C-alpha positions in Angstrom: 100.8 85.9 74.3 102.4 84.6 77.4 100.9 85.3 81.0 102.7 86.3 84.0 102.3 83.7 86.7 99.8 84.8 89.6 102.6 84.8 91.9 105.0 87.3 90.1 101.9 89.8 89.7 101.1 89.7 93.1 104.5 90.6 94.0 104.7 93.1 91.0 101.7 94.5 92.9 103.2 94.4 96.3 106.5 96.1 95.2 104.7 99.0 93.1 101.6 100.0 95.1 102.4 101.9 98.1 100.8 101.4 101.3 97.9 104.0 101.6 96.6 105.7 104.7 93.2 104.9 105.6 90.8 107.8 105.5 91.4 110.2 108.2 88.1 110.9 109.8 87.6 107.4 110.1 90.9 106.8 111.9 90.3 109.5 114.3 86.9 108.1 115.1 88.2 104.5 116.1 91.2 105.5 117.0 91.2 109.2 118.6 87.7 110.4 119.4 87.4 107.8 122.8 89.9 110.3 124.6 90.0 113.3 122.1 86.0 113.5 121.7 84.9 114.3 118.2 85.7 117.8 118.2 89.1 117.7 120.2 88.5 119.3 122.8 88.8 116.5 125.6 86.3 113.5 126.3 87.3 112.9 129.7 89.0 114.9 132.5 93.2 114.9 131.8 93.0 115.1 128.0 93.6 118.5 126.9 92.2 120.5 123.9 93.5 119.4 120.6 93.8 122.8 119.8 96.4 123.9 122.2 99.0 121.1 120.1 98.3 122.9 116.7 101.0 125.3 116.8 103.7 122.3 116.5 105.1 121.0 113.0 103.2 118.5 111.2 106.3 116.1 111.4 106.2 117.0 115.6 102.6 116.0 115.5 102.9 113.0 113.6 105.8 111.9 115.9 103.7 112.6 119.0 101.2 110.2 117.2 103.4 107.5 116.6 105.5 107.9 119.8 102.9 108.6 122.1 103.0 112.0 124.2 102.9 113.1 128.0 101.7 116.4 128.5 103.4 118.0 131.3 100.6 118.5 134.3 98.4 115.8 133.0 98.0 112.4 134.8 97.5 110.8 131.4 99.8 109.9 128.7 98.6 109.5 125.2 99.8 105.8 124.4 101.9 105.2 120.8 99.6 105.3 118.2 96.8 106.0 120.0 96.7 102.5 121.0 95.9 101.3 117.6 99.1 99.0 117.1 98.0 99.1 113.1 98.1 102.6 112.8 100.9 103.7 109.8 103.1 106.6 109.5 101.0 107.5 106.5 97.7 106.8 108.8 99.8 109.5 111.5 100.4 112.0 108.8 96.6 111.7 107.6 95.6 112.2 111.3 97.8 115.5 111.4 95.9 117.1 108.5 92.3 116.1 109.8 93.6 117.7 113.4 93.9 120.7 111.4 90.3 120.8 110.4 89.2 120.4 113.8 91.4 123.2 114.7 89.2 125.5 112.2 85.9 124.7 113.5 
């Protein structure tokens, strides 16, 4: 029986396992809740209720999360990735799904 070298195994795993998003509620709680609050209604003045954004497509919402967003008339802008430099596109997609559940509560 022939064994693969550890380097080859690690390379194989890195290439074949796609990046997984973090758990959406945990992402929201660590990245979004400080400004948007636990229900998405806005925790601080100038932060709009997220429910007003849910008419946008998933792609538009994910783009706003990744690129940041300035609400017309608001003195505050959401920073790109909610200020979380480690946030990935997969994370943004997962967050959109979570935001849609907040809109139903």
